[in-house]
C-alpha distance (Angstrom), angle and dihedral (degrees) to the residues before:
residue distance angle dihedral
M1 . . .
L2 3.76 . .
S3 3.80 126.0 .
Q4 3.81 126.5 -109.7
P5 3.80 114.4 -66.7
L6 3.77 127.0 -99.9
N7 3.81 107.5 -90.9
I8 3.79 139.0 -160.5
D9 3.75 123.3 -135.5
Y10 3.77 110.7 -162.4
V11 3.80 107.4 -143.3
D12 3.82 123.3 -145.9
P13 3.79 102.7 -72.6
S14 3.86 93.8 -137.9
P15 3.85 113.3 134.8
H16 3.72 118.6 -80.0
P17 3.82 109.3 -100.4
N18 3.83 92.7 -126.2
L19 3.84 93.8 53.3
P20 3.81 123.1 86.8
D21 3.73 117.3 -107.5
V22 3.72 110.9 -84.2
P23 3.79 118.9 -150.2
A24 3.79 113.0 -112.5
N25 3.77 92.2 -117.6
A26 3.84 89.7 57.5
R27 3.76 93.5 53.8
P28 3.83 119.6 98.1
D29 3.75 113.0 -90.7
G30 3.77 124.0 -124.6
S31 3.84 94.7 -91.2
E32 3.83 91.7 52.6
L33 3.78 90.4 50.5
D34 3.83 90.2 47.4
N35 3.77 90.4 51.7
N36 3.79 91.8 49.9
R37 3.77 92.7 50.2
K38 3.81 90.2 45.7
A39 3.79 89.1 54.4
I40 3.78 91.2 48.6
N41 3.79 93.2 47.9
E42 3.79 90.1 49.7
A43 3.84 89.9 51.6
V44 3.77 90.4 50.1
T45 3.74 91.1 51.3
L46 3.80 89.6 52.5
A47 3.78 91.8 45.8
N48 3.79 91.2 52.4
R49 3.83 91.7 51.1
M50 3.83 90.5 50.3
L51 3.81 92.2 46.3
D52 3.85 88.5 49.8
K53 3.84 89.2 55.8
M54 3.84 90.1 46.8
M55 3.72 90.5 51.8
L56 3.83 93.4 51.0
V57 3.85 89.1 51.4
V58 3.85 94.6 51.0
L59 3.79 92.0 43.7
K60 3.88 90.3 59.5
P61 3.81 102.0 27.1
T62 3.87 93.7 157.3
D63 3.80 93.4 60.9
S64 3.81 104.2 114.1
I65 3.87 93.4 -124.0
H66 3.77 90.5 45.4
E67 3.83 92.8 48.6
H68 3.80 89.1 53.9
L69 3.84 93.3 47.6
I70 3.85 91.1 48.2
S71 3.73 93.9 47.2
A72 3.84 92.5 47.9
A73 3.82 91.9 50.6
F74 3.83 101.7 37.1
G75 3.79 107.0 15.3
P76 3.82 130.7 -108.2
S77 3.89 94.4 -63.8
A78 3.75 97.1 51.1
N79 3.82 116.4 160.7
I80 3.79 100.3 -127.0
G81 3.84 92.0 -172.3
K82 3.78 92.0 55.4
I83 3.84 93.1 43.9
K84 3.83 89.8 50.7
E85 3.86 90.4 47.5
N86 3.85 90.6 52.1
V87 3.84 92.5 47.5
L88 3.77 91.7 49.1
A89 3.80 89.4 49.5
M90 3.82 93.1 50.4
R91 3.75 90.3 44.4
S92 3.78 95.5 55.5
A93 3.82 97.6 39.5
T94 3.71 128.1 116.1
I95 3.77 116.7 -144.3
R96 3.81 116.4 -150.1
A97 3.76 110.5 -138.8
R98 3.83 129.7 -172.3
D99 3.73 130.3 -177.3
V100 3.79 104.1 -107.3
L101 3.77 124.2 -159.1
V102 3.81 95.1 -140.5
D103 3.80 93.4 168.1
H104 3.83 89.5 65.2
M105 3.82 97.1 49.0
N106 3.77 123.5 100.8
E107 3.79 131.4 -168.9
D108 3.81 93.8 -89.5
H109 3.88 89.8 59.6
M110 3.81 92.0 49.0
R111 3.80 94.6 64.5
């Protein structure tokens, strides 16, 4: 049985406190935010599919194909227990997401 899927928690979209105030007419409109969230949700779906595949490999590490995949990715002395632990941690994580106004950021705000 696989663990719970990776999730996204959309954080309050209020402006970042370290960014200058952005006029309301310069903020992304609802359709742009919807497109951003759609892209994030599609990426999460893909990440969950990939994590499912990783989990199947670490659950049966002695399968000849899985041995080859693990060795190619982590080397011949891979620590299966640690790999499994990391896959489980990623699989059950929640990523916090905020709508960021990248167009209005400058180098001083990126530090």
